[in-house]
C-alpha positions, 0 to 999 in steps of 0.5 A, a space after each residue: 743432448 747439447 743441442 737441447 741445452 743451447 737455448 738455456 745457455 743463451 738465455 743465461 748469457 743474455 740474462 748476465 749481460 742484461 744484469 751487467 748493463 743494468 748495473 753499469 747504467 744504474 751506477 752511471 745514473 747514480 754517479 750523475 745524480 751524485 755529481 749534480 748534488 756535490 757541494 760547490 763553494 760560492 760567495 755570499 754575505 754575512 749580513 743584510 746589505 743595501 744597494 751601494 754598500 761596498 763589499 769587503 773581507 769583513 762582510 763577505 762569506 762563503 757558503 756551499 750550494 748543490 752543484 745543480 743550483 749553481 748557475 752561471 749567474 752565481 759567483 763561485 769561490 773559484 771565479 774569485 780565486 781566478 781573479 774576479 774582482 769582488 772585494 771593493 765593488 759596490 752592490 747594485 741591489 739589496 742582498 740578504 745575509 746567506 743569499 748567494 752573491 750573483 754577478 748582477 749584484 756587482 754589475 759594473 757601471 757599464 754592464 755587459 753592454 755592447 752598443 752594436 747589439 742595440 743597432 738594428 739591421 740597416 740602422 746606424 749609430 751616430 753621436 752628436 755633440 750636445 750641451 745642457 741647453 740642447 739636451 733638455 738640461 741632460 734629462 734626455 736618457 738612453 731609450 728616450 725618443 726625441 726630435 732633432 732640431 737644427 739651427 743654421 744660417 741660411 746662405 740666401 737669406 743671410 739669417 738664422 733659421 731652425 728646422 726640425 730635421 728628424 722626428 721620433 729618433 731613439 737615443 741609444 746612449 748618452 756619453 758612455 751611458 747605455 741602456 744597460 748601464 747601472 745608473 745607481 752606481 754613477 755619481 752626478 759627475 759620471 752621469 753628465 755628458 756632452 754627446 748623445 748617440 742616436 739610432 738612424 738610417 745611414 742617410 740620416 747619419 750623413 745629415 747629422 754629421 754635416 749639420 752639426 758642423 754647419 750649425 747647432 743641434 737641439 734635442 726635443 724630448 717626446 712623450 714615450 707613447 707619442 710616436 706621431 710623425 708630423 708633416 710641417 707645412 712650413 719646414 723652417 722657422 726664421 726671423 720673419 716667422 717670429 716677427 709676424 706672430 701668426 704661427 705663435 697665435 696658432 700654436 697657442 690656440 692648439 696648445 690650449 686644447 691639447 696640453 692639460 696639467 693636474 694641479 693640487 691645491 690644499 690637501 684634497 682639492 684637485 683641479 684641471 687647468 689648461 696650459 696657455 
């Protein structure tokens, strides 16, 4: 008789186990959902603020957001309590009242950049000395492409010569300013520099290190879409080149065909004039 009840007893046991498992699973899911929606205190601002405004105790506020919406980019009250400097920082972008304060809002001047991350495999970063006149009066910025021209004294001719050493070289940094530096937080003085860091092959790095000790290096700024590498028939310019004038004539003719500039005269008239 007991033998006939065994299936019923087993079924009842499994039913109870299934109910227990369902209850525990459901509770875990509810706890997980509840935890994700727990309020977290984060930093905000009391009023609309502009880029360059300074964060102070009078304009900072604390709001609560569901934990699920608090990503790693949001500045929490816990982070501030642990020493994150917020008060006294300048905003790097506009923010509206009640919006959560993000790390990008108070990005430091130098950002989170690590220059080595910008150096490709088999490439090298090397710095060279520049002056305003040798860096297009400091118009050269990180990310620009330049040609590097060297001016040296020829030991055989006993005269100064200039030569285009490298073409289409990428600028990684100007002074301590890299590609991720927040330029809006820098003063004019902080934007000034006397070195630039370029991205080259190891052999080119050796050339630059030696050449800047032997002479002066100049940067020739390129259009960002101009990636052509030219083959120079005469790879140097000397005093003789300047005096004969033959190259000057050829250059002038070529420039007159290539370079054009848009000139606006009056309120509506637009003319295209050739640059001589």
